[in-house]
N, C-alpha and C positions, 0 to 999 in steps of 0.2 A: 449455413455454417454460424454455430455455436459459439457462444463467449465460455473462456474459463480462466479465473484465478488460479495459478502455479505457486506453491510456495517451497522453498527448498531449505532444508539446515544444512549447514555445510562443517567440518571439522573445524575444530575454532586453533588448531596447529599451523594452519596454511598463510602464508603471510596474502598479503592483499592483490599481489601479482595472480596467485594461482587461485584465488577467491574470482577475480575477473578470468581466469581461464577456465574455470568450472562453469560461470556463466555463459561465456563466451561457449563453451558444448552444449551446456542446456538449449540454447539458441542455436544451434546449427543444426540439432536435434529435430525442434519445431519446423524450421523453415524446411528440415529435408523431408519432413511429414506432413509437407502440403501446407502449414499454419503460418502465420503471423503473430510477433508478438506486436501488442500496440502497447504495451507499458512496460519499462523493466527498471526496477528497484533494486539495490543492494542496502538494505537495512543496517548492515554493520555486525558488528562482535555484540550477543547480547546474553545475557543469563536463561537457563533454561531452567523451568517448573520443576522437572524431575531430570536426575540422571540418564541421558542415551549413552548406550556404548560406554560409559563409562566418562561421560565429558557433561560437565555441567554448565559449557558456555558453549555457541555456536554462531556461524556468520547465517543470515537471512539472506535468501534471494528470493522476489516477488517477481513474476511476471503475467501479463494479463493478455492472453493469446485467444486467436482468431481461428479454429481449427473444426474439425469433426471428431466422431467417437475414437475412429479406428490411430488418430493422432495420439490422443490421450492415452489409449491403451498400449500403443509402441513407446511413449515417454514415461509412462511406469514401468513398464520393464527394464528398460535400460536406467532409469534412475535406480532401482532396485540392487544392480549388480554393480554400480558406482561405489567404490569407497569411500572417496569423500564425500558424498550425500551421507546424513546423518537419518533424515527422514525427509520427507515427502508429504506433498498433500493437492489433490488437483481437485477443484468443484466449479460446475459448471451454477454459473451468474445468467441472469436473463436478460441486462443489459450490460454494455461496458461502461465504465468508470472513468475518464481518461485525467481526472483529477488526481494529482500527488495523493497518497493515502498519508495518513497521520503517523504511521509510522515511519514513514520516510523520513532520511534525513534533513534536519532544518535549512539546508543549501536549497533544496529544491521547491520545497514549500517558501523559499521567502519569497517570491513574486506573486503568492496568491493572495488577493484582497486586498492588493494595495490600493489600489482606487477608494476603499472604502473608507479610508484615514482619514479623520479630522482632524486638518493641522492648527496650533495657534496662529489666530488671525482670521480664519475661516466662519467665522461665525454670521455669517450673511445668508444663511441659510432660516426654511419657517417648517418649525415644529407643529403639526398638527395638535389643533385641544381635544382629547379623546373624550374628554366629557362636559366638554360645552359650558356656561357661564352661569346655568342652574344650578350649578353645586353650593353649598355652603360650606364652608370651613370649621364650623361650630359644632364642636363636639358633644354638645347639651343635647340638640336635637335628636341624636342616635338612640339616647336613652327612652 
Protein backbone atom coordinates (compact mmCIF):
# COMPACT_ATOMS: atom_id res chain seq x y z
CA UNK A 1 0.00 0.00 0.00
CA UNK A 2 1.12 3.54 -0.73
CA UNK A 3 0.84 6.68 1.37
CA UNK A 4 -0.91 9.82 0.17
CA UNK A 5 -1.34 13.32 1.54
CA UNK A 6 -4.76 14.73 0.72
CA UNK A 7 -5.60 18.42 1.16
CA UNK A 8 -9.06 19.85 0.51
CA UNK A 9 -10.16 23.47 0.60
CA UNK A 10 -13.78 23.83 1.70
CA UNK A 11 -16.14 26.79 1.22
CA UNK A 12 -15.67 29.53 3.83
CA UNK A 13 -19.41 30.12 4.43
CA UNK A 14 -19.86 26.74 6.13
CA UNK A 15 -20.13 26.47 9.89
CA UNK A 16 -17.63 24.51 11.95
CA UNK A 17 -20.09 21.62 12.28
CA UNK A 18 -20.60 21.53 8.51
CA UNK A 19 -16.84 21.51 7.92
CA UNK A 20 -16.53 18.57 10.32
CA UNK A 21 -19.32 16.80 8.40
CA UNK A 22 -17.42 17.34 5.15
CA UNK A 23 -14.30 15.90 6.81
CA UNK A 24 -16.37 12.91 7.97
CA UNK A 25 -17.70 12.41 4.41
CA UNK A 26 -14.15 12.40 3.08
CA UNK A 27 -13.11 9.91 5.77
CA UNK A 28 -16.06 7.68 4.85
CA UNK A 29 -15.03 7.77 1.17
CA UNK A 30 -11.51 6.73 2.09
CA UNK A 31 -12.51 3.87 4.39
CA UNK A 32 -15.21 2.66 1.95
CA UNK A 33 -12.56 2.50 -0.77
CA UNK A 34 -10.35 0.20 1.32
CA UNK A 35 -7.97 2.83 2.64
CA UNK A 36 -7.16 3.98 6.14
CA UNK A 37 -6.62 7.45 7.56
CA UNK A 38 -3.38 7.70 9.51
CA UNK A 39 -3.67 11.40 10.38
CA UNK A 40 -6.53 13.88 10.12
CA UNK A 41 -6.09 17.62 10.72
CA UNK A 42 -8.44 20.57 10.35
CA UNK A 43 -6.20 23.55 9.63
CA UNK A 44 -8.97 26.10 9.98
CA UNK A 45 -10.08 29.05 7.89
CA UNK A 46 -7.25 30.68 5.96
CA UNK A 47 -6.72 33.37 3.37
CA UNK A 48 -6.27 32.00 -0.16
CA UNK A 49 -3.49 33.17 -2.45
CA UNK A 50 -5.94 33.79 -5.27
CA UNK A 51 -9.74 33.63 -5.54
CA UNK A 52 -11.28 30.18 -6.03
CA UNK A 53 -14.83 30.23 -7.37
CA UNK A 54 -15.20 33.83 -6.13
CA UNK A 55 -13.97 32.93 -2.61
CA UNK A 56 -10.93 34.51 -0.99
CA UNK A 57 -10.93 32.31 2.13
CA UNK A 58 -11.43 28.62 2.78
CA UNK A 59 -11.25 25.88 5.39
CA UNK A 60 -8.36 23.44 4.96
CA UNK A 61 -8.70 19.71 5.67
CA UNK A 62 -5.55 17.54 5.68
CA UNK A 63 -5.51 13.73 5.64
CA UNK A 64 -2.62 11.29 5.57
CA UNK A 65 -4.01 8.22 3.83
CA UNK A 66 -2.79 4.67 3.27
CA UNK A 67 -4.32 3.06 0.21
CA UNK A 68 -3.95 2.14 -3.42
CA UNK A 69 -4.25 3.95 -6.72
CA UNK A 70 -7.93 3.04 -7.34
CA UNK A 71 -8.80 4.56 -3.97
CA UNK A 72 -7.28 7.91 -4.96
CA UNK A 73 -8.96 7.86 -8.38
CA UNK A 74 -12.35 7.20 -6.76
CA UNK A 75 -11.72 9.86 -4.10
CA UNK A 76 -10.81 12.48 -6.71
CA UNK A 77 -13.90 11.65 -8.78
CA UNK A 78 -16.13 12.17 -5.73
CA UNK A 79 -14.34 15.34 -4.58
CA UNK A 80 -14.68 16.83 -8.06
CA UNK A 81 -18.50 16.79 -7.89
CA UNK A 82 -18.86 17.87 -4.24
CA UNK A 83 -20.18 21.45 -4.12
CA UNK A 84 -18.66 22.18 -0.70
CA UNK A 85 -15.09 21.53 -1.88
CA UNK A 86 -13.40 24.36 -3.76
CA UNK A 87 -10.12 22.59 -4.53
CA UNK A 88 -8.29 19.40 -3.63
CA UNK A 89 -4.91 17.81 -4.16
CA UNK A 90 -3.64 14.29 -3.51
CA UNK A 91 0.09 13.64 -3.49
CA UNK A 92 1.86 10.32 -3.08
CA UNK A 93 4.62 10.34 -0.44
CA UNK A 94 7.33 7.76 0.13
CA UNK A 95 6.84 7.39 3.88
CA UNK A 96 4.22 8.49 6.35
CA UNK A 97 5.21 11.13 8.89
CA UNK A 98 2.72 10.98 11.73
CA UNK A 99 3.90 14.13 13.51
CA UNK A 100 1.54 17.12 13.43
CA UNK A 101 2.20 19.34 10.45
CA UNK A 102 3.45 22.92 10.87
CA UNK A 103 0.07 24.25 9.72
CA UNK A 104 -1.86 22.30 12.35
CA UNK A 105 -3.50 24.34 15.09
CA UNK A 106 -1.24 24.98 18.06
CA UNK A 107 -3.32 22.72 20.33
CA UNK A 108 -2.24 19.66 18.31
CA UNK A 109 1.42 20.70 18.46
CA UNK A 110 1.42 21.77 22.13
CA UNK A 111 2.96 18.53 23.40
CA UNK A 112 5.47 18.19 20.57
CA UNK A 113 9.03 18.71 21.84
CA UNK A 114 7.91 19.22 25.44
CA UNK A 115 10.74 17.00 26.69
CA UNK A 116 13.36 19.24 25.04
CA UNK A 117 12.63 22.31 27.16
CA UNK A 118 15.21 23.49 29.69
CA UNK A 119 13.58 25.05 32.71
CA UNK A 120 15.27 27.46 35.11
CA UNK A 121 17.13 25.51 37.77
CA UNK A 122 18.05 22.67 35.41
CA UNK A 123 21.62 23.85 34.91
CA UNK A 124 23.18 20.50 35.83
CA UNK A 125 23.76 19.50 32.23
CA UNK A 126 27.15 19.09 30.55
CA UNK A 127 27.85 21.01 27.35
CA UNK A 128 30.80 19.64 25.35
CA UNK A 129 33.41 22.12 24.17
CA UNK A 130 33.48 21.87 20.38
CA UNK A 131 36.75 23.73 19.91
CA UNK A 132 38.85 22.31 22.72
CA UNK A 133 41.23 24.22 24.98
CA UNK A 134 43.83 25.07 22.31
CA UNK A 135 41.87 28.00 20.80
CA UNK A 136 43.07 31.45 21.83
CA UNK A 137 40.70 34.36 22.10
CA UNK A 138 43.27 36.92 20.91
CA UNK A 139 42.17 38.87 17.85
CA UNK A 140 45.78 39.92 17.08
CA UNK A 141 46.82 36.43 15.97
CA UNK A 142 44.15 36.22 13.29
CA UNK A 143 45.82 38.83 11.06
